[in-house]
C-alpha positions as CSV (number, residue, x, y, z in Angstrom):
1,M,187.9,91.0,73.7
2,L,188.7,91.2,77.4
3,A,189.8,94.8,77.0
4,A,186.6,95.7,75.3
5,I,184.5,94.1,78.1
6,L,186.5,96.0,80.7
7,Y,186.0,99.2,78.8
8,I,182.2,98.8,78.4
9,L,181.5,97.8,82.0
10,P,182.3,101.2,83.6
11,L,180.1,102.9,81.1
12,F,177.2,100.6,82.0
13,T,177.7,101.2,85.7
14,V,177.6,104.9,85.3
15,S,174.4,104.8,83.3
16,V,172.7,102.8,86.0
17,L,173.8,105.1,88.8
18,A,172.6,108.1,86.8
19,L,168.9,106.9,86.8
20,P,166.6,109.2,88.8
21,A,165.6,107.9,92.2
22,E,162.0,106.8,92.7
23,P,160.1,109.6,94.4
24,D,159.1,108.8,98.0
25,V,155.3,108.4,98.0
26,N,155.3,109.5,101.7
27,V,156.8,112.9,101.1
28,V,154.2,115.6,100.6
29,D,154.9,119.2,99.7
30,L,152.2,121.4,101.3
31,G,153.7,124.7,100.1
32,Y,154.4,125.9,103.6
33,S,156.2,122.7,104.7
34,S,157.1,119.3,103.3
35,Y,156.4,116.3,105.5
36,Q,157.9,112.8,105.5
37,G,155.3,110.1,106.4
38,T,155.6,106.4,107.2
39,S,154.4,103.4,105.3
40,L,153.0,100.7,107.5
41,E,153.0,97.0,106.7
42,N,149.3,96.8,106.1
43,G,149.2,99.1,103.0
44,V,148.4,102.2,104.9
45,S,150.6,105.3,105.3
46,R,150.4,107.9,108.0
47,W,151.6,111.4,108.6
48,L,151.5,112.4,112.3
49,G,151.9,115.9,113.8
50,I,151.2,118.0,110.7
51,R,150.7,121.7,111.6
52,Y,147.5,123.1,110.2
53,A,147.9,126.5,111.9
54,A,150.5,128.6,113.5
55,P,151.2,128.0,117.2
56,P,148.5,129.9,119.1
57,V,150.8,131.4,121.7
58,G,151.8,134.8,122.8
59,D,149.7,137.4,121.0
60,L,147.8,134.7,119.2
61,R,146.4,133.4,122.5
62,F,142.6,133.9,122.4
63,R,142.7,134.6,118.6
64,A,141.3,132.6,115.7
65,P,143.9,130.3,114.0
66,T,146.2,131.7,111.4
67,D,148.1,130.0,108.6
68,P,151.0,127.7,109.6
69,L,154.5,129.1,109.5
70,K,156.8,128.1,106.7
71,T,159.7,125.8,107.0
72,T,162.5,125.1,104.6
73,T,163.6,121.6,105.8
74,L,161.8,118.3,105.4
75,Q,159.7,117.7,108.5
76,R,159.4,114.2,110.0
77,A,155.8,113.3,110.5
78,D,156.3,110.2,112.6
79,A,155.2,111.4,116.1
80,F,151.9,112.8,117.4
81,G,151.8,116.5,118.1
82,N,150.9,118.0,121.5
83,V,147.3,117.6,122.7
84,C,145.5,120.8,123.6
85,I,145.3,121.6,127.3
86,S,142.2,120.6,129.3
87,T,140.3,122.6,131.9
88,T,141.5,121.5,135.4
89,A,144.5,119.6,134.0
90,P,147.8,120.0,136.0
91,P,150.2,122.5,134.5
92,N,153.1,121.1,132.4
93,T,151.4,117.8,131.9
94,P,153.6,115.9,129.5
95,G,152.3,115.7,125.9
96,Y,149.9,118.7,126.4
97,S,150.6,122.3,125.4
98,E,149.0,125.4,124.0
99,D,151.1,124.7,120.9
100,C,148.7,121.9,119.9
101,L,147.2,122.7,116.4
102,F,148.2,119.4,114.7
103,L,146.5,116.9,112.6
104,D,147.2,113.3,111.5
105,V,146.5,111.8,108.1
106,Y,145.9,108.1,107.4
107,A,145.8,107.0,103.7
108,P,146.3,104.0,101.5
109,T,150.0,103.9,100.5
110,N,148.9,103.8,96.9
111,A,146.2,106.5,97.2
112,K,147.6,108.7,94.5
113,Q,147.7,105.9,91.9
114,G,143.9,105.8,91.3
115,K,141.0,108.2,91.4
116,P,140.8,110.6,94.4
117,L,139.5,109.0,97.5
118,P,136.7,110.1,99.9
119,V,137.9,111.8,103.1
120,F,136.6,111.4,106.6
121,I,137.5,114.2,109.1
122,Y,136.9,113.1,112.7
123,I,136.2,115.6,115.5
124,Q,137.0,114.3,118.9
125,G,134.9,114.9,122.0
126,G,135.6,116.3,125.4
127,G,132.8,118.6,126.3
128,F,134.7,121.6,124.7
129,N,136.8,121.4,127.8
130,S,139.3,118.7,126.8
131,N,140.5,116.6,123.9
132,S,139.1,113.3,125.1
133,N,140.0,111.0,122.2
134,P,143.5,112.3,121.2
135,N,145.6,110.3,118.8
136,Y,143.0,107.6,117.8
137,S,144.4,105.8,114.8
138,G,142.6,105.9,111.5
139,V,144.4,102.8,110.3
140,G,141.4,100.5,111.2
141,L,138.9,102.5,109.2
142,V,141.1,102.8,106.2
143,K,141.6,99.0,106.2
144,A,137.9,98.4,106.8
145,S,137.2,100.5,103.6
146,D,139.4,98.1,101.6
147,N,141.9,101.0,101.4
148,N,139.4,103.3,99.8
149,I,139.1,106.3,102.1
150,I,141.4,108.8,103.9
151,V,141.0,109.6,107.6
152,I,142.0,112.8,109.3
153,T,142.1,113.3,113.1
154,F,143.2,116.5,114.9
155,N,143.4,118.5,118.1
156,Y,141.6,121.8,118.7
157,R,141.6,124.4,121.5
158,V,139.2,123.8,124.4
159,G,138.4,125.5,127.8
160,P,139.3,129.2,128.0
161,Y,142.0,128.7,125.3
162,G,139.2,127.9,122.8
163,F,135.9,129.3,124.2
164,L,136.5,132.3,126.5
165,A,134.0,135.1,125.8
166,S,133.6,138.6,127.2
167,D,133.4,142.2,126.1
168,E,137.2,142.3,126.3
169,I,137.5,139.3,123.9
170,R,135.1,141.1,121.6
171,E,137.5,144.0,121.4
172,G,140.8,142.3,121.4
173,G,140.3,138.6,120.4
174,D,138.0,136.2,118.8
175,F,135.0,134.1,119.9
176,N,134.5,130.4,119.5
177,I,138.1,129.8,118.4
178,G,138.0,126.1,119.2
179,L,135.2,125.9,116.6
180,K,137.3,128.0,114.2
181,D,140.3,125.7,114.7
182,Q,138.0,122.9,113.4
183,R,137.0,125.0,110.4
184,K,140.7,125.7,109.8
185,V,141.2,121.9,109.4
186,F,138.3,121.7,106.9
187,E,139.9,124.5,104.9
188,W,143.3,122.7,105.1
189,V,141.7,119.6,103.7
190,Q,140.2,121.6,100.8
191,R,143.6,123.1,100.0
192,H,145.9,120.1,100.6
193,I,144.2,116.7,100.7
194,S,144.8,116.1,97.0
195,E,148.5,115.8,97.9
196,F,147.6,112.6,99.8
197,G,145.3,111.3,97.1
198,G,142.1,112.6,98.7
199,D,139.0,114.2,97.0
200,P,138.2,117.6,98.4
201,K,134.7,117.3,96.8
202,H,133.9,114.2,98.8
203,V,134.4,115.0,102.5
204,T,132.4,113.6,105.4
205,L,132.6,115.0,109.0
206,G,132.4,112.6,111.9
207,G,132.5,113.2,115.6
208,C,131.4,112.0,119.0
209,S,130.0,113.9,122.0
210,A,131.3,117.5,121.7
211,G,132.6,116.5,118.3
212,A,129.0,115.6,117.3
213,A,127.8,118.9,118.9
214,S,130.4,120.6,116.8
215,I,128.9,119.0,113.7
216,D,125.5,120.6,114.7
217,L,127.3,123.9,115.0
218,H,129.0,123.6,111.6
219,L,125.7,122.6,110.0
220,T,124.3,125.9,111.3
221,A,127.5,128.0,111.1
222,Y,127.0,131.6,109.7
223,G,123.3,131.0,109.6
224,G,123.5,127.8,107.6
225,R,125.9,129.2,104.9
226,D,127.3,126.3,102.8
227,D,130.9,127.0,101.8
228,N,131.3,123.4,100.4
229,L,133.8,122.5,103.1
230,F,132.0,119.1,103.8
231,H,129.4,117.1,102.0
232,A,128.0,114.6,104.6
233,T,128.1,114.2,108.4
234,A,127.9,111.4,111.0
235,A,127.3,112.6,114.5
236,E,127.6,110.2,117.5
237,S,125.7,111.5,120.5
238,P,125.1,115.0,119.3
239,S,123.8,117.6,121.8
240,F,123.0,121.3,121.9
241,G,124.5,121.6,125.4
242,V,124.3,124.8,127.4
243,Q,124.9,127.8,125.2
244,F,125.5,131.3,126.6
245,T,125.5,134.7,125.1
246,V,128.6,136.8,125.3
247,K,127.1,138.8,128.2
248,E,126.2,135.6,130.1
249,S,129.8,134.3,129.6
250,Q,131.3,137.4,131.1
251,Y,131.5,135.9,134.6
252,Q,133.9,133.2,133.3
253,Y,136.3,135.9,132.0
254,D,136.1,138.0,135.1
255,A,136.7,135.1,137.4
256,L,139.8,134.0,135.3
257,V,141.2,137.5,135.4
258,E,140.8,137.7,139.2
259,R,142.4,134.3,139.8
260,A,145.3,135.2,137.4
261,G,146.0,138.4,139.3
262,C,145.1,140.6,136.3
263,K,142.2,142.5,137.8
264,S,144.1,145.7,138.4
265,A,145.7,145.7,135.0
266,S,144.7,148.5,132.6
267,D,144.3,145.9,129.9
268,T,143.2,142.6,131.4
269,L,143.3,140.7,128.2
270,A,146.9,141.7,127.5
271,C,147.7,140.6,131.1
272,L,146.3,137.2,130.4
273,R,148.3,136.9,127.2
274,E,151.5,137.8,129.0
275,L,151.1,134.9,131.5
276,S,153.2,131.8,131.0
277,E,151.3,128.7,130.0
278,R,152.0,127.3,133.4
279,D,150.7,130.3,135.3
280,L,147.5,130.5,133.2
281,Q,146.9,126.8,133.5
282,S,147.3,126.9,137.2
283,V,144.1,129.0,137.5
284,N,142.2,127.2,134.8
285,F,139.5,125.3,136.7
286,N,135.7,125.2,136.9
287,I,133.5,127.4,139.0
288,P,129.7,127.2,139.6
289,T,127.3,128.6,137.0
290,P,125.3,131.7,138.1
291,G,121.7,130.8,138.6
292,G,122.6,127.1,139.0
293,T,123.7,125.3,142.2
294,D,126.9,125.6,144.3
295,D,128.3,122.5,142.6
296,L,130.6,122.6,139.6
297,P,129.2,121.9,136.1
298,L,130.6,119.1,134.1
299,F,131.5,121.4,131.2
300,M,132.1,125.0,132.1
301,Y,133.2,126.5,128.8
302,S,131.2,126.0,125.6
303,N,130.2,127.6,122.3
304,V,128.7,131.1,122.7
305,V,126.1,132.9,120.5
306,D,128.4,135.5,119.0
307,G,126.4,136.8,116.1
308,D,129.0,135.5,113.7
309,I,129.9,131.8,113.3
310,T,127.0,131.1,115.8
311,T,124.3,133.5,114.9
312,D,121.6,132.1,117.3
313,F,121.0,129.2,119.6
314,T,121.4,125.9,117.7
315,Y,117.9,124.7,118.1
316,N,116.5,128.0,116.8
317,L,118.6,127.8,113.7
318,F,117.5,124.2,112.9
319,E,113.9,125.2,113.6
320,Q,114.2,128.1,111.2
321,G,115.7,125.9,108.5
322,K,119.1,127.7,108.7
323,F,121.3,124.7,108.3
324,I,123.3,123.0,105.5
325,K,121.3,120.3,103.7
326,V,123.6,117.3,103.4
327,P,123.2,113.5,104.1
328,V,123.4,112.9,107.9
329,I,123.7,110.2,110.5
330,F,122.6,111.0,114.1
331,G,122.6,108.5,116.9
332,D,123.2,107.6,120.5
333,D,124.0,104.9,123.0
334,T,121.3,103.3,125.2
335,N,122.8,104.5,128.5
336,G,124.5,107.8,127.5
337,G,124.2,109.4,131.0
338,T,125.7,106.8,133.2
339,I,129.3,108.0,133.2
340,F,128.2,111.6,134.1
341,A,125.5,111.1,136.8
342,P,126.7,111.0,140.4
343,M,126.5,107.4,141.7
344,S,125.6,108.8,145.1
345,A,122.2,110.1,144.0
346,D,119.7,108.5,146.4
347,T,116.7,110.8,146.2
348,A,114.7,112.8,143.7
349,T,116.1,115.9,145.3
350,A,119.7,114.8,144.6
351,M,118.7,114.1,141.0
352,N,117.2,117.5,140.6
353,Y,120.2,119.2,142.1
354,F,122.5,117.5,139.6
355,L,120.3,118.4,136.7
356,R,120.1,122.0,137.8
357,T,123.9,122.1,138.0
358,Q,124.1,121.1,134.4
359,F,121.0,123.0,133.1
360,P,120.7,126.1,135.2
361,L,117.5,127.3,133.5
362,L,115.5,124.3,134.7
363,T,112.4,125.5,136.6
364,K,110.6,123.8,139.5
365,E,107.9,122.9,137.0
366,H,110.4,121.3,134.7
367,L,111.9,119.3,137.5
368,A,108.5,118.2,138.7
369,R,107.8,116.7,135.3
370,I,111.2,115.1,135.2
371,D,110.4,113.5,138.6
372,E,107.2,112.0,137.1
373,F,109.0,110.5,134.1
374,Y,112.1,109.3,136.0
375,P,111.1,107.7,139.3
376,E,113.4,105.6,141.5
377,G,115.3,103.1,139.4
378,K,117.0,99.8,139.7
379,K,119.5,99.6,142.6
380,Y,123.2,98.8,141.7
381,P,126.0,98.0,144.1
382,N,127.7,101.1,145.5
383,A,125.1,103.3,143.9
384,G,122.2,105.4,145.2
385,R,118.6,104.5,144.4
386,Y,118.3,107.4,141.9
387,W,121.6,106.9,140.1
388,Q,119.9,105.1,137.2
389,S,117.1,107.6,137.0
390,T,119.5,110.5,137.1
391,S,121.7,109.0,134.4
392,D,118.6,108.3,132.2
393,A,117.2,111.8,132.6
394,Y,120.6,113.4,131.8
395,G,121.4,111.1,128.9
396,H,118.0,111.6,127.3
397,M,118.0,115.4,127.7
398,R,121.6,115.9,126.7
399,Y,122.0,113.4,123.9
400,M,119.1,111.2,122.8
401,C,116.4,113.8,122.4
402,P,118.6,116.2,120.4
403,A,119.6,113.4,118.1
404,M,116.0,112.3,117.5
405,Y,115.0,115.9,116.9
406,L,117.7,116.5,114.4
407,S,116.8,113.3,112.5
408,A,113.2,114.5,112.3
409,V,114.3,118.0,111.0
410,Y,116.3,116.4,108.2
411,A,113.5,113.9,107.4
412,K,111.0,116.7,107.2
413,E,113.2,118.3,104.5
414,S,113.5,115.0,102.6
415,I,117.2,115.0,103.1
416,P,118.9,111.5,103.4
417,S,119.1,110.9,107.1
418,W,119.8,107.8,109.3
419,N,119.3,107.4,113.0
420,Y,120.7,104.6,115.3
421,R,120.6,103.5,118.9
422,Y,123.8,101.6,119.8
423,N,122.9,98.7,122.2
424,V,125.9,96.3,122.2
425,E,126.0,95.2,125.8
426,D,129.3,94.5,127.5
427,P,128.8,92.0,130.4
428,V,131.0,94.0,132.8
429,S,129.5,97.3,132.0
430,K,126.0,95.8,132.2
431,A,126.7,94.3,135.7
432,N,128.0,97.5,137.2
433,G,125.1,99.6,135.8
434,L,127.1,101.6,133.2
435,G,125.3,99.7,130.5
436,V,126.0,100.8,126.9
437,S,127.7,104.0,127.9
438,H,128.4,107.3,126.2
439,T,130.2,107.0,122.9
440,V,131.4,103.4,123.4
441,E,130.6,102.8,119.7
442,V,133.6,104.9,118.8
443,T,135.8,102.0,119.7
444,A,133.9,99.8,117.3
445,I,134.1,102.3,114.5
446,F,137.8,102.9,114.8
447,G,138.5,99.3,115.9
448,P,139.4,98.3,119.5
449,E,143.1,97.9,118.8
450,Y,143.2,101.5,117.4
451,S,141.3,103.2,120.3
452,R,144.2,103.5,122.8
453,G,142.8,101.0,125.3
454,A,139.3,102.5,125.5
455,A,137.4,99.5,124.1
456,P,135.7,97.0,126.4
457,A,137.4,93.6,126.6
458,S,134.3,91.9,125.1
459,Y,135.1,93.7,121.8
460,Y,137.9,91.2,121.4
461,S,135.6,88.3,122.1
462,I,131.9,87.9,122.3
463,N,131.2,91.4,120.9
464,K,133.9,91.3,118.2
465,N,131.3,91.1,115.4
466,A,130.0,94.6,116.3
467,V,133.3,96.0,115.0
468,P,133.1,95.0,111.3
469,L,129.3,95.8,111.4
470,M,129.9,99.4,112.6
471,Q,132.9,99.9,110.4
472,G,130.9,98.7,107.4
473,Y,128.1,101.2,108.1
474,W,130.5,104.1,108.5
475,T,132.8,103.3,105.6
476,S,129.8,102.7,103.3
477,F,128.4,106.1,104.3
478,I,131.7,107.8,103.8
479,R,132.3,106.3,100.4
480,T,128.8,106.6,98.9
481,C,127.2,109.7,100.5
482,G,127.9,113.4,99.9
483,Y,129.9,113.6,96.7
484,H,129.8,117.2,95.6
485,E,130.1,117.9,91.9
486,N,131.0,121.6,92.0
């Protein structure tokens, strides 16, 4: 009997060892690369630093994004990719690079076990001149949805890398490539999100500031052509900003060429492409806007009317009905201009000077009316008498009025539309005059612990109830609005 047992045991052991290993739920094969994600302890998995396009360097500088390069080895997706370089940032800043077209995916670990989940693509802000909310974590939103959504965050090119425009770019490059980077992400989601358990027919765009302005631009892209890349949008502090034509943007290109030492080159665009990242970034800074003032604008580079992805000025396209008809949220913060307005503004003249710097086409008649509506305001410590007036005028012009207008446009078309004013007061910000400042609600939507230190301290104490409230609104919208059958 003992001999028989000893004979059987090795056979049993071999059969156990021969069983196929359980597939790793965090390995995704995207066709061009396979990525190894990470399971967190809270039932959420994440994949960081996934390439959604080829590195936009060398000859691809100033060109629209192309498909990511293929790899044959498993890629570890456990670290954020580089952030795209900001205008005026010092060269060689750690963690920033031209090679920056990466996205991050946050999904329930068991996402592929049930029906496909709604997807939320978040476009960060930064005035089209920086990536101002890089590497925000989507974990909080996934948890707030009871593990019933997938969140995508990503980087896109900004400043001259993303929005340089000129006759030379027309001939040898592409316009609005930062916007086309974003669209590349939308296309990536349509092609690949099912590998993570997501539903490509149920995609909501979200974004703050320039991310919200980007939503306006995607709603009107190609004259309002609907390619079914998204099915609902939520825009926090949207704006139309200052848009130029290609001709009006030529001064930016010419100035960059001169600063870079390329003016005498037979092909100035080729010369700019041949510069090292360090050399190009060393001459990447703001200059005054022609027709404005001698001061520097807050945001120099922006979307241009190119006759292609942006066929006309944004407000014209909405007025003409040339926009995608999907459920929308538009909204703002009560004091959206305080972080932008100069605290030194002490007179109406100083207020008008700042506003003309940001909006060069303002006339004397415009400014006279603004002076009527925004007289001297409340005085705050270390601030001029017109700081509050200046910040109110700028915040209303840049953000609040566009949001109200857009809500009215969608309501007129009987399209599901919601508008909000965020007014959760932080005691410290209220005391120093910042009030409920620009895009502060982002930290409530993502959760203060997932916003990289950007949340006010009161969001952990007296204002903590604002967090589940905002997350509830957003996750409800993401889950219930915008499902597209076809």
